[in-house]
VEXROKE-40222 format. One record per residue (C-alpha): residue in one letter; x, y, z. Coordinates in steps of 0.2 Angstrom, whole numbers, plus 5000, padded with zeros to 4 digits. Last residue first. Example, Ala and Ser with C-alpha at 12.3 -4.5 7.8 and 13.67 -1.06 7.14 Angstrom:
<doke type="S" u="5068" v="4995" w="5036"/>
<doke type="A" u="5062" v="4978" w="5039"/>
END
This chain:
<doke type="T" u="4918" v="4989" w="4978"/>
<doke type="G" u="4918" v="4970" w="4970"/>
<doke type="C" u="4922" v="4975" w="4952"/>
<doke type="F" u="4911" v="4964" w="4943"/>
<doke type="T" u="4912" v="4953" w="4928"/>
<doke type="Q" u="4899" v="4950" w="4914"/>
<doke type="R" u="4897" v="4938" w="4900"/>
<doke type="V" u="4903" v="4921" w="4908"/>
<doke type="V" u="4897" v="4907" w="4896"/>
<doke type="E" u="4891" v="4892" w="4906"/>
<doke type="E" u="4875" v="4890" w="4898"/>
<doke type="P" u="4884" v="4890" w="4880"/>
<doke type="R" u="4896" v="4877" w="4887"/>
<doke type="P" u="4912" v="4884" w="4892"/>
<doke type="P" u="4929" v="4880" w="4884"/>
<doke type="V" u="4938" v="4865" w="4888"/>
<doke type="A" u="4955" v="4868" w="4896"/>
<doke type="Y" u="4950" v="4863" w="4914"/>
<doke type="H" u="4943" v="4847" w="4908"/>
<doke type="R" u="4960" v="4841" w="4903"/>
<doke type="Q" u="4966" v="4838" w="4921"/>
<doke type="A" u="4971" v="4821" w="4919"/>
<doke type="T" u="4982" v="4826" w="4905"/>
<doke type="Q" u="4991" v="4838" w="4913"/>
<doke type="D" u="4999" v="4846" w="4897"/>
<doke type="E" u="5010" v="4858" w="4905"/>
<doke type="Y" u="5010" v="4877" w="4901"/>
<doke type="P" u="4999" v="4883" w="4915"/>
<doke type="R" u="5008" v="4873" w="4929"/>
<doke type="S" u="5001" v="4884" w="4944"/>
<doke type="L" u="4984" v="4885" w="4934"/>
<doke type="V" u="4981" v="4866" w="4938"/>
<doke type="R" u="4984" v="4868" w="4957"/>
<doke type="M" u="4974" v="4885" w="4958"/>
<doke type="L" u="4959" v="4876" w="4951"/>
<doke type="S" u="4960" v="4861" w="4962"/>
<doke type="D" u="4961" v="4873" w="4977"/>
<doke type="F" u="4946" v="4884" w="4972"/>
<doke type="A" u="4935" v="4868" w="4969"/>
<doke type="S" u="4940" v="4862" w="4986"/>
<doke type="F" u="4936" v="4878" w="4994"/>
<doke type="D" u="4918" v="4874" w="5000"/>
<doke type="D" u="4912" v="4887" w="5012"/>
<doke type="K" u="4895" v="4883" w="5004"/>
<doke type="N" u="4889" v="4898" w="4997"/>
<doke type="I" u="4905" v="4910" w="4996"/>
<doke type="A" u="4917" v="4896" w="4992"/>
<doke type="A" u="4906" v="4886" w="4980"/>
<doke type="A" u="4900" v="4901" w="4971"/>
<doke type="L" u="4920" v="4906" w="4970"/>
<doke type="A" u="4925" v="4890" w="4963"/>
<doke type="Q" u="4911" v="4890" w="4949"/>
<doke type="E" u="4914" v="4909" w="4944"/>
<doke type="V" u="4931" v="4904" w="4941"/>
<doke type="L" u="4928" v="4889" w="4932"/>
<doke type="H" u="4916" v="4899" w="4921"/>
<doke type="N" u="4929" v="4914" w="4918"/>
<doke type="R" u="4942" v="4900" w="4913"/>
<doke type="P" u="4957" v="4905" w="4923"/>
<doke type="I" u="4971" v="4899" w="4909"/>
<doke type="F" u="4977" v="4882" w="4904"/>
<doke type="A" u="4985" v="4874" w="4889"/>
<doke type="P" u="4997" v="4889" w="4889"/>
<doke type="N" u="5005" v="4894" w="4873"/>
<doke type="V" u="5022" v="4902" w="4877"/>
<doke type="A" u="5032" v="4886" w="4881"/>
<doke type="R" u="5021" v="4876" w="4871"/>
<doke type="M" u="5028" v="4884" w="4856"/>
<doke type="A" u="5044" v="4881" w="4860"/>
<doke type="A" u="5043" v="4863" w="4862"/>
<doke type="A" u="5033" v="4862" w="4846"/>
<doke type="R" u="5046" v="4872" w="4837"/>
<doke type="R" u="5060" v="4859" w="4843"/>
<doke type="E" u="5048" v="4844" w="4839"/>
<doke type="A" u="5046" v="4851" w="4821"/>
<doke type="S" u="5065" v="4851" w="4818"/>
<doke type="A" u="5075" v="4868" w="4817"/>
<doke type="E" u="5082" v="4870" w="4799"/>
<doke type="G" u="5078" v="4887" w="4795"/>
<doke type="D" u="5061" v="4898" w="4794"/>
<doke type="E" u="5058" v="4898" w="4776"/>
<doke type="G" u="5047" v="4882" w="4778"/>
<doke type="L" u="5038" v="4889" w="4792"/>
<doke type="R" u="5032" v="4902" w="4780"/>
<doke type="R" u="5025" v="4890" w="4768"/>
<doke type="R" u="5017" v="4881" w="4783"/>
<doke type="W" u="5009" v="4895" w="4789"/>
<doke type="R" u="5003" v="4901" w="4772"/>
<doke type="V" u="4994" v="4884" w="4769"/>
<doke type="A" u="4987" v="4885" w="4787"/>
<doke type="W" u="4978" v="4901" w="4782"/>
<doke type="A" u="4967" v="4893" w="4770"/>
<doke type="D" u="4964" v="4878" w="4780"/>
<doke type="Y" u="4959" v="4888" w="4793"/>
<doke type="A" u="4945" v="4898" w="4786"/>
<doke type="T" u="4940" v="4880" w="4778"/>
<doke type="P" u="4934" v="4876" w="4796"/>
<doke type="D" u="4920" v="4887" w="4795"/>
<doke type="S" u="4913" v="4889" w="4812"/>
<doke type="F" u="4932" v="4887" w="4817"/>
<doke type="L" u="4938" v="4876" w="4833"/>
<doke type="S" u="4937" v="4860" w="4823"/>
<doke type="R" u="4950" v="4867" w="4811"/>
<doke type="V" u="4963" v="4866" w="4826"/>
<doke type="A" u="4960" v="4848" w="4831"/>
<doke type="A" u="4959" v="4842" w="4812"/>
<doke type="D" u="4974" v="4851" w="4810"/>
<doke type="S" u="4982" v="4837" w="4819"/>
<doke type="A" u="4985" v="4826" w="4804"/>
<doke type="P" u="4998" v="4839" w="4801"/>
<doke type="D" u="5008" v="4830" w="4814"/>
<doke type="V" u="5023" v="4841" w="4822"/>
<doke type="I" u="5017" v="4859" w="4818"/>
<doke type="A" u="4999" v="4853" w="4820"/>
<doke type="D" u="5001" v="4848" w="4838"/>
<doke type="G" u="5009" v="4865" w="4843"/>
<doke type="L" u="4994" v="4873" w="4833"/>
<doke type="R" u="4984" v="4865" w="4846"/>
<doke type="R" u="4990" v="4878" w="4860"/>
<doke type="F" u="4987" v="4892" w="4848"/>
<doke type="V" u="4969" v="4888" w="4842"/>
<doke type="L" u="4966" v="4882" w="4861"/>
<doke type="T" u="4969" v="4899" w="4869"/>
<doke type="F" u="4960" v="4909" w="4858"/>
<doke type="D" u="4945" v="4898" w="4855"/>
<doke type="A" u="4937" v="4901" w="4838"/>
<doke type="G" u="4920" v="4911" w="4836"/>
<doke type="N" u="4924" v="4910" w="4815"/>
<doke type="R" u="4924" v="4928" w="4811"/>
<doke type="A" u="4936" v="4932" w="4827"/>
<doke type="M" u="4948" v="4917" w="4823"/>
<doke type="R" u="4948" v="4922" w="4804"/>
<doke type="D" u="4954" v="4940" w="4811"/>
<doke type="L" u="4966" v="4932" w="4823"/>
<doke type="L" u="4974" v="4921" w="4810"/>
<doke type="D" u="4977" v="4937" w="4798"/>
<doke type="Q" u="4984" v="4945" w="4813"/>
<doke type="G" u="4998" v="4931" w="4814"/>
<doke type="L" u="5002" v="4933" w="4796"/>
<doke type="A" u="5002" v="4951" w="4795"/>
<doke type="L" u="5014" v="4953" w="4811"/>
<doke type="D" u="5025" v="4941" w="4802"/>
<doke type="G" u="5025" v="4950" w="4786"/>
<doke type="E" u="5043" v="4955" w="4788"/>
<doke type="R" u="5053" v="4941" w="4794"/>
<doke type="D" u="5062" v="4936" w="4811"/>
<doke type="R" u="5069" v="4920" w="4815"/>
<doke type="L" u="5060" v="4905" w="4827"/>
<doke type="L" u="5042" v="4905" w="4820"/>
<doke type="G" u="5032" v="4893" w="4831"/>
<doke type="L" u="5016" v="4902" w="4830"/>
<doke type="K" u="5016" v="4908" w="4848"/>
<doke type="R" u="5034" v="4913" w="4845"/>
<doke type="R" u="5030" v="4925" w="4831"/>
<doke type="L" u="5016" v="4932" w="4842"/>
<doke type="G" u="5027" v="4936" w="4856"/>
<doke type="T" u="5039" v="4944" w="4845"/>
<doke type="T" u="5026" v="4953" w="4836"/>
<doke type="Y" u="5018" v="4961" w="4853"/>
<doke type="A" u="5035" v="4965" w="4860"/>
<doke type="T" u="5040" v="4974" w="4844"/>
<doke type="E" u="5023" v="4982" w="4842"/>
<doke type="F" u="5023" v="4989" w="4860"/>
<doke type="R" u="5040" v="4996" w="4858"/>
<doke type="G" u="5036" v="5005" w="4842"/>
<doke type="A" u="5019" v="5012" w="4849"/>
<doke type="F" u="5027" v="5017" w="4865"/>
<doke type="E" u="5041" v="5027" w="4858"/>
<doke type="A" u="5031" v="5043" w="4854"/>
<doke type="L" u="5028" v="5044" w="4872"/>
<doke type="A" u="5047" v="5049" w="4875"/>
<doke type="A" u="5047" v="5061" w="4861"/>
<doke type="N" u="5031" v="5070" w="4868"/>
<doke type="A" u="5038" v="5071" w="4886"/>
<doke type="M" u="5055" v="5079" w="4879"/>
<doke type="A" u="5044" v="5091" w="4868"/>
<doke type="I" u="5035" v="5096" w="4884"/>
<doke type="A" u="5051" v="5099" w="4893"/>
<doke type="T" u="5058" v="5110" w="4879"/>
<doke type="E" u="5042" v="5121" w="4878"/>
<doke type="E" u="5043" v="5122" w="4898"/>
<doke type="D" u="5060" v="5129" w="4899"/>
<doke type="E" u="5067" v="5122" w="4916"/>
<doke type="A" u="5067" v="5105" w="4908"/>
<doke type="L" u="5061" v="5087" w="4913"/>
<doke type="L" u="5055" v="5090" w="4931"/>
<doke type="P" u="5041" v="5102" w="4927"/>
<doke type="V" u="5036" v="5092" w="4914"/>
<doke type="L" u="5034" v="5075" w="4925"/>
<doke type="T" u="5016" v="5077" w="4928"/>
<doke type="E" u="5012" v="5079" w="4910"/>
<doke type="A" u="5022" v="5062" w="4906"/>
<doke type="L" u="5011" v="5052" w="4918"/>
<doke type="R" u="4996" v="5058" w="4910"/>
<doke type="A" u="5003" v="5054" w="4893"/>
<doke type="L" u="5007" v="5036" w="4901"/>
<doke type="N" u="4988" v="5035" w="4904"/>
<doke type="W" u="4985" v="5038" w="4885"/>
<doke type="Q" u="4998" v="5025" w="4880"/>
<doke type="A" u="4990" v="5012" w="4891"/>
<doke type="I" u="4975" v="5016" w="4883"/>
<doke type="R" u="4980" v="5014" w="4867"/>
<doke type="P" u="4988" v="4998" w="4871"/>
<doke type="Q" u="4972" v="4992" w="4879"/>
<doke type="N" u="4960" v="4995" w="4867"/>
<doke type="A" u="4959" v="4977" w="4858"/>
<doke type="Y" u="4953" v="4970" w="4875"/>
<doke type="A" u="4940" v="4981" w="4878"/>
<doke type="Y" u="4944" v="4995" w="4891"/>
<doke type="R" u="4933" v="5010" w="4884"/>
<doke type="G" u="4921" v="4997" w="4879"/>
<doke type="F" u="4906" v="5010" w="4880"/>
<doke type="N" u="4898" v="5002" w="4896"/>
<doke type="D" u="4914" v="4998" w="4905"/>
<doke type="I" u="4903" v="4996" w="4922"/>
<doke type="S" u="4899" v="4977" w="4920"/>
<doke type="S" u="4917" v="4973" w="4915"/>
<doke type="Y" u="4918" v="4959" w="4903"/>
<doke type="V" u="4922" v="4967" w="4887"/>
<doke type="A" u="4928" v="4959" w="4871"/>
<doke type="A" u="4930" v="4971" w="4856"/>
<doke type="P" u="4946" v="4960" w="4849"/>
<doke type="D" u="4935" v="4945" w="4850"/>
<doke type="Y" u="4942" v="4928" w="4852"/>
<doke type="T" u="4932" v="4915" w="4859"/>
<doke type="D" u="4937" v="4911" w="4877"/>
<doke type="I" u="4943" v="4929" w="4883"/>
<doke type="F" u="4952" v="4930" w="4901"/>
<doke type="A" u="4945" v="4941" w="4913"/>
<doke type="C" u="4946" v="4956" w="4924"/>
<doke type="P" u="4932" v="4965" w="4934"/>
<doke type="G" u="4943" v="4970" w="4948"/>
<doke type="Y" u="4961" v="4965" w="4949"/>
<doke type="D" u="4971" v="4980" w="4955"/>
<doke type="I" u="4989" v="4978" w="4949"/>
<doke type="T" u="4997" v="4970" w="4933"/>
<doke type="E" u="5016" v="4976" w="4938"/>
<doke type="G" u="5027" v="4989" w="4928"/>
<doke type="A" u="5034" v="4997" w="4943"/>
<doke type="I" u="5024" v="5013" w="4940"/>
<doke type="S" u="5008" v="5004" w="4943"/>
<doke type="M" u="4992" v="5008" w="4933"/>
<doke type="N" u="4977" v="5006" w="4943"/>
<doke type="D" u="4976" v="5025" w="4949"/>
<doke type="T" u="4977" v="5029" w="4929"/>
<doke type="N" u="4963" v="5020" w="4926"/>
<doke type="M" u="4964" v="5002" w="4916"/>
<doke type="V" u="4948" v="4995" w="4925"/>
<doke type="G" u="4943" v="4980" w="4914"/>
<doke type="H" u="4961" v="4970" w="4915"/>
<doke type="I" u="4957" v="4960" w="4899"/>
<doke type="F" u="4969" v="4945" w="4897"/>
<doke type="G" u="4969" v="4935" w="4880"/>
<doke type="V" u="4987" v="4927" w="4883"/>
<doke type="L" u="4996" v="4938" w="4870"/>
<doke type="L" u="4986" v="4953" w="4875"/>
<doke type="W" u="4992" v="4953" w="4892"/>
<doke type="K" u="5010" v="4951" w="4887"/>
<doke type="A" u="5009" v="4965" w="4874"/>
<doke type="I" u="5001" v="4977" w="4888"/>
<doke type="L" u="5016" v="4973" w="4901"/>
<doke type="E" u="5030" v="4975" w="4887"/>
<doke type="A" u="5023" v="4992" w="4883"/>
<doke type="Q" u="5022" v="4997" w="4900"/>
<doke type="R" u="5039" v="4992" w="4904"/>
<doke type="A" u="5046" v="5003" w="4889"/>
<doke type="I" u="5035" v="5018" w="4895"/>
<doke type="V" u="5041" v="5017" w="4913"/>
<doke type="L" u="5059" v="5016" w="4907"/>
<doke type="D" u="5057" v="5031" w="4895"/>
<doke type="L" u="5048" v="5042" w="4910"/>
<doke type="L" u="5064" v="5037" w="4921"/>
<doke type="R" u="5077" v="5042" w="4908"/>
<doke type="R" u="5068" v="5059" w="4907"/>
<doke type="R" u="5069" v="5059" w="4925"/>
<doke type="P" u="5088" v="5055" w="4927"/>
<doke type="N" u="5093" v="5067" w="4915"/>
<doke type="E" u="5110" v="5066" w="4911"/>
<doke type="A" u="5107" v="5046" w="4918"/>
<doke type="G" u="5116" v="5040" w="4932"/>
<doke type="A" u="5100" v="5038" w="4942"/>
<doke type="A" u="5091" v="5029" w="4927"/>
<doke type="E" u="5099" v="5014" w="4930"/>
<doke type="P" u="5092" v="5014" w="4948"/>
<doke type="Y" u="5074" v="5012" w="4940"/>
<doke type="H" u="5063" v="5003" w="4954"/>
<doke type="R" u="5067" v="5009" w="4971"/>
<doke type="A" u="5079" v="5023" w="4969"/>
<doke type="I" u="5071" v="5029" w="4953"/>
<doke type="V" u="5054" v="5027" w="4961"/>
<doke type="Y" u="5061" v="5038" w="4976"/>
<doke type="N" u="5068" v="5051" w="4965"/>
<doke type="A" u="5052" v="5053" w="4956"/>
<doke type="L" u="5042" v="5054" w="4972"/>
<doke type="Q" u="5054" v="5067" w="4980"/>
<doke type="L" u="5054" v="5077" w="4963"/>
<doke type="L" u="5035" v="5077" w="4963"/>
<doke type="A" u="5034" v="5081" w="4982"/>
<doke type="E" u="5045" v="5097" w="4979"/>
<doke type="V" u="5033" v="5101" w="4963"/>
<doke type="D" u="5018" v="5102" w="4972"/>
<doke type="G" u="5007" v="5112" w="4959"/>
<doke type="R" u="4992" v="5102" w="4967"/>
<doke type="V" u="4986" v="5093" w="4951"/>
<doke type="A" u="5004" v="5088" w="4950"/>
<doke type="F" u="5005" v="5079" w="4968"/>
<doke type="F" u="4990" v="5068" w="4965"/>
<doke type="Q" u="4994" v="5065" w="4947"/>
<doke type="F" u="5010" v="5057" w="4952"/>
<doke type="T" u="5002" v="5045" w="4963"/>
<doke type="G" u="4988" v="5042" w="4950"/>
<doke type="V" u="5003" v="5035" w="4938"/>
<doke type="R" u="5004" v="5022" w="4953"/>
<doke type="V" u="5015" v="5018" w="4967"/>
<doke type="H" u="5010" v="5003" w="4976"/>
<doke type="S" u="5026" v="4994" w="4976"/>
<doke type="S" u="5036" v="4978" w="4970"/>
<doke type="A" u="5019" v="4970" w="4977"/>
<doke type="V" u="5012" v="4959" w="4989"/>
<doke type="R" u="4994" v="4958" w="4992"/>
<doke type="T" u="4985" v="4952" w="5010"/>
<doke type="L" u="4968" v="4950" w="5006"/>
<doke type="V" u="4955" v="4953" w="5019"/>
<doke type="A" u="4937" v="4945" w="5018"/>
<doke type="G" u="4919" v="4949" w="5021"/>
<doke type="P" u="4905" v="4936" w="5018"/>
<doke type="L" u="4891" v="4946" w="5006"/>
<doke type="P" u="4874" v="4954" w="5009"/>
<doke type="M" u="4867" v="4959" w="4993"/>
<doke type="E" u="4871" v="4973" w="4981"/>
<doke type="R" u="4886" v="4977" w="4990"/>
<doke type="R" u="4884" v="4975" w="5010"/>
<doke type="V" u="4898" v="4967" w="5019"/>
<doke type="T" u="4895" v="4953" w="5031"/>
<doke type="Q" u="4907" v="4950" w="5046"/>
<doke type="G" u="4915" v="4934" w="5051"/>
<doke type="T" u="4931" v="4942" w="5044"/>
<doke type="T" u="4938" v="4929" w="5031"/>
<doke type="V" u="4957" v="4929" w="5029"/>
<doke type="V" u="4965" v="4927" w="5013"/>
<doke type="A" u="4983" v="4925" w="5011"/>
<doke type="L" u="5000" v="4930" w="5001"/>
<doke type="S" u="4992" v="4935" w="4984"/>
<doke type="R" u="5003" v="4943" w="4972"/>
<doke type="T" u="5006" v="4959" w="4961"/>
<doke type="T" u="5009" v="4956" w="4943"/>
<doke type="P" u="5023" v="4955" w="4930"/>
<doke type="I" u="5018" v="4941" w="4918"/>
<doke type="R" u="5027" v="4923" w="4919"/>
<doke type="L" u="5010" v="4913" w="4915"/>
<doke type="A" u="5012" v="4906" w="4933"/>
<doke type="Y" u="5012" v="4924" w="4940"/>
<doke type="M" u="4996" v="4928" w="4929"/>
<doke type="A" u="4988" v="4914" w="4936"/>
<doke type="E" u="4993" v="4920" w="4954"/>
<doke type="S" u="4985" v="4936" w="4950"/>
<doke type="I" u="4970" v="4928" w="4943"/>
<doke type="I" u="4966" v="4916" w="4959"/>
<doke type="Y" u="4970" v="4928" w="4973"/>
<doke type="E" u="4962" v="4943" w="4964"/>
<doke type="R" u="4945" v="4932" w="4962"/>
<doke type="L" u="4947" v="4926" w="4979"/>
<doke type="V" u="4947" v="4943" w="4986"/>
<doke type="P" u="4933" v="4948" w="4974"/>
<doke type="G" u="4922" v="4934" w="4980"/>
<doke type="L" u="4925" v="4936" w="4999"/>
<doke type="A" u="4919" v="4954" w="5000"/>
<doke type="A" u="4931" v="4967" w="5004"/>
<doke type="R" u="4930" v="4981" w="5018"/>
<doke type="G" u="4933" v="5000" w="5018"/>
<doke type="D" u="4915" v="5004" w="5022"/>
<doke type="G" u="4915" v="5018" w="5008"/>
<doke type="N" u="4909" v="5036" w="5012"/>
<doke type="R" u="4923" v="5042" w="5001"/>
<doke type="S" u="4936" v="5030" w="5008"/>
<doke type="F" u="4952" v="5042" w="5008"/>
<doke type="P" u="4952" v="5045" w="5026"/>
<doke type="T" u="4953" v="5026" w="5030"/>
<doke type="P" u="4940" v="5014" w="5032"/>
<doke type="G" u="4943" v="4995" w="5035"/>
<doke type="S" u="4957" v="4981" w="5031"/>
<doke type="G" u="4948" v="4975" w="5014"/>
<doke type="K" u="4966" v="4974" w="5005"/>
<doke type="L" u="4981" v="4974" w="5018"/>
<doke type="Q" u="4996" v="4978" w="5010"/>
<doke type="I" u="5015" v="4971" w="5009"/>
<doke type="D" u="5026" v="4980" w="4999"/>
<doke type="R" u="5041" v="4970" w="4991"/>
<doke type="R" u="5060" v="4974" w="4991"/>
<doke type="V" u="5070" v="4964" w="4981"/>
<doke type="G" u="5085" v="4955" w="4988"/>
<doke type="D" u="5081" v="4938" w="4980"/>
<doke type="V" u="5076" v="4931" w="4998"/>
<doke type="D" u="5063" v="4944" w="4999"/>
<doke type="V" u="5066" v="4962" w="5006"/>
<doke type="V" u="5050" v="4966" w="5017"/>
<doke type="E" u="5039" v="4983" w="5015"/>
<doke type="G" u="5025" v="4989" w="5027"/>
<doke type="L" u="5007" v="4988" w="5033"/>
<doke type="L" u="5002" v="4996" w="5017"/>
<doke type="L" u="4984" v="4999" w="5021"/>
<doke type="A" u="4969" v="4995" w="5009"/>
<doke type="R" u="4950" v="5001" w="5009"/>
<doke type="G" u="4950" v="5019" w="5002"/>
<doke type="D" u="4968" v="5018" w="4997"/>
<doke type="G" u="4969" v="5035" w="4988"/>
<doke type="L" u="4957" v="5044" w="4978"/>
<doke type="Q" u="4959" v="5064" w="4977"/>
<doke type="P" u="4959" v="5074" w="4961"/>
<doke type="V" u="4947" v="5064" w="4951"/>
<doke type="F" u="4949" v="5066" w="4933"/>
<doke type="S" u="4936" v="5058" w="4921"/>
<doke type="G" u="4943" v="5046" w="4907"/>
<doke type="F" u="4936" v="5031" w="4914"/>
<doke type="Q" u="4943" v="5035" w="4931"/>
<doke type="H" u="4957" v="5048" w="4929"/>
<doke type="G" u="4966" v="5046" w="4945"/>
<doke type="A" u="4973" v="5053" w="4961"/>
<doke type="Y" u="4983" v="5047" w="4975"/>
<doke type="A" u="4987" v="5046" w="4993"/>
<doke type="M" u="4994" v="5030" w="5002"/>
<doke type="A" u="4985" v="5023" w="5017"/>
<doke type="L" u="4997" v="5019" w="5031"/>
<doke type="P" u="5002" v="5005" w="5043"/>
<doke type="E" u="5019" v="5007" w="5050"/>
<doke type="G" u="5025" v="4990" w="5055"/>
<doke type="L" u="5040" v="4987" w="5065"/>
<doke type="K" u="5032" v="4976" w="5075"/>
<doke type="P" u="5017" v="4968" w="5069"/>
<doke type="V" u="5000" v="4978" w="5069"/>
<doke type="A" u="4985" v="4967" w="5075"/>
<doke type="N" u="4967" v="4964" w="5072"/>
<doke type="G" u="4971" v="4968" w="5052"/>
<doke type="A" u="4965" v="4951" w="5048"/>
<doke type="L" u="4984" v="4945" w="5041"/>
<doke type="V" u="4991" v="4952" w="5057"/>
<doke type="A" u="4979" v="4942" w="5069"/>
<doke type="V" u="4981" v="4927" w="5057"/>
<doke type="G" u="4999" v="4928" w="5062"/>
<doke type="E" u="4997" v="4930" w="5081"/>
<doke type="P" u="4985" v="4915" w="5080"/>
<doke type="S" u="4999" v="4905" w="5072"/>
<doke type="L" u="4998" v="4902" w="5054"/>
<doke type="L" u="5009" v="4915" w="5048"/>
<doke type="S" u="5021" v="4911" w="5062"/>
<doke type="A" u="5022" v="4893" w="5055"/>
<doke type="T" u="5025" v="4900" w="5038"/>
<doke type="D" u="5041" v="4910" w="5043"/>
<doke type="L" u="5044" v="4923" w="5030"/>
<doke type="G" u="5058" v="4924" w="5019"/>
<doke type="L" u="5048" v="4932" w="5005"/>
<doke type="K" u="5050" v="4918" w="4993"/>
<doke type="Q" u="5046" v="4906" w="5008"/>
<doke type="A" u="5029" v="4916" w="5010"/>
<doke type="L" u="5026" v="4915" w="4990"/>
<doke type="T" u="5027" v="4896" w="4991"/>
<doke type="G" u="5016" v="4895" w="5006"/>
<doke type="N" u="5002" v="4905" w="4999"/>
<doke type="L" u="4990" v="4906" w="5015"/>
<doke type="R" u="4972" v="4902" w="5013"/>
<doke type="V" u="4956" v="4902" w="5023"/>
<doke type="L" u="4962" v="4910" w="5039"/>
<doke type="R" u="4948" v="4913" w="5050"/>
<doke type="P" u="4945" v="4931" w="5058"/>
<doke type="A" u="4930" v="4932" w="5070"/>
<doke type="V" u="4926" v="4950" w="5072"/>
<doke type="V" u="4937" v="4962" w="5062"/>
<doke type="P" u="4949" v="4975" w="5067"/>
<doke type="T" u="4951" v="4991" w="5058"/>
<doke type="P" u="4968" v="4994" w="5051"/>
<doke type="A" u="4979" v="5006" w="5061"/>
<doke type="L" u="4982" v="5023" w="5054"/>
<doke type="R" u="4995" v="5035" w="5045"/>
<doke type="A" u="4989" v="5045" w="5030"/>
<doke type="F" u="5000" v="5046" w="5015"/>
<doke type="F" u="5011" v="5056" w="5004"/>
<doke type="R" u="5007" v="5073" w="5014"/>
<doke type="E" u="5018" v="5064" w="5029"/>
<doke type="P" u="5033" v="5067" w="5018"/>
<doke type="L" u="5043" v="5050" w="5015"/>
<doke type="R" u="5051" v="5039" w="5027"/>
<doke type="A" u="5033" v="5028" w="5027"/>
<doke type="Y" u="5039" v="5024" w="5009"/>
<doke type="S" u="5056" v="5016" w="5015"/>
<doke type="N" u="5050" v="5002" w="5028"/>
<doke type="D" u="5062" v="4988" w="5032"/>
<doke type="F" u="5049" v="4976" w="5039"/>
<doke type="P" u="5053" v="4958" w="5046"/>
<doke type="F" u="5036" v="4952" w="5045"/>
<doke type="V" u="5028" v="4941" w="5059"/>
<doke type="Q" u="5038" v="4952" w="5071"/>
<doke type="P" u="5025" v="4950" w="5087"/>
<doke type="A" u="5009" v="4959" w="5087"/>
<doke type="E" u="5003" v="4975" w="5092"/>
<doke type="A" u="4984" v="4977" w="5095"/>
<doke type="A" u="4972" v="4984" w="5082"/>
<doke type="A" u="4959" v="4993" w="5092"/>
<doke type="L" u="4941" v="4987" w="5094"/>
<doke type="M" u="4925" v="4997" w="5091"/>
END
């Protein structure tokens, strides 16, 4: 087997996680591939990371991105973690097909992980091949970068390298390696890994590490670990609200897929809804709808309860007191989520001031959309036109199987707008267009781009889609076809994890 060589300093690494005790990870080099080929490099992200694009494009740089070489100062490691998967606890998971190469400090002074995904087997692979197929890698690239453009906290994608090797899933598929960038890869499952082993010392070290890296404001609190729990809960409540407000379904909200930093992480069978359906499920492995669109807030709170359980030994010496603290922190989730969601929904409706009843008004619209097969993204986007010119109501009502369902709601909406102050219709419309995207990664367009890349080595559809998604809130008149919902024969009903 080939061994990873040492490469020049492509990344100016300054590693912190690698300085934690050895039981936090397994050190090993990536497994080299036969014929690496760089198919996409995110130049804008590279610049933000303070990286030299020319170095990444060089043969030496591609070798690093493929896992064929380890850069100077790189300390590759597979992180250990556990997790609840569809509600069932697995005491040891870990990075089974990924390696943390190291950390860089970006141009804004923020520390970022550089991780290879699909870089070969690790001690945590559980008999897996440690590899990734090109389709899931490109899906993560598309969706994560779209989420970034939608201003939703997320991991990002720096590069895709094809390996020249085949991976076997249901069928032989071209292999690839994704270079992923994250604020960190610490998960709820990382805490669970040590909690199930009764390793309180490691839990304390991990909590202190997370505070120093992600929540420095907790360090000076009377109870830093309680403050940490509060802050993680707050970030997750806001994150899940943002997901729902753009129609995003993660698909696999296991505890090992929940980032402590509050970023969207681990894009597998993720999707954006077309017609609004709160029970929508796309993931082929979610047979009972555990992670359906509308269940995501409840599941997030459940996952956070699992985090709180791990922190009990750190919250107070007396267990009863510690449990009470944890429960008090968890009780804040629902209110925080509702505040974030209601604030966002109000903005989507063009309401500039808070009023009691706004959530009910928005929910009534959603209920009518669900009963009438209305497209989630287009309804809200077209409301921005209707707020300026009531004649544009026709474009909104056409999205409902029974247009009168919209008419009845619109009367209440306009009455509420009239109670909202003196702001001009144009100002409201501009504010609505800033939060209601014209373009999302429509599932049928994503699938078309992936099929062309996988089957024909044709990345033109991928590139065109990425250009449109990089500016989701602009009208982009010439690209209107990217905003059109799928025809019946184009509807995507299932998405797949890729492992």
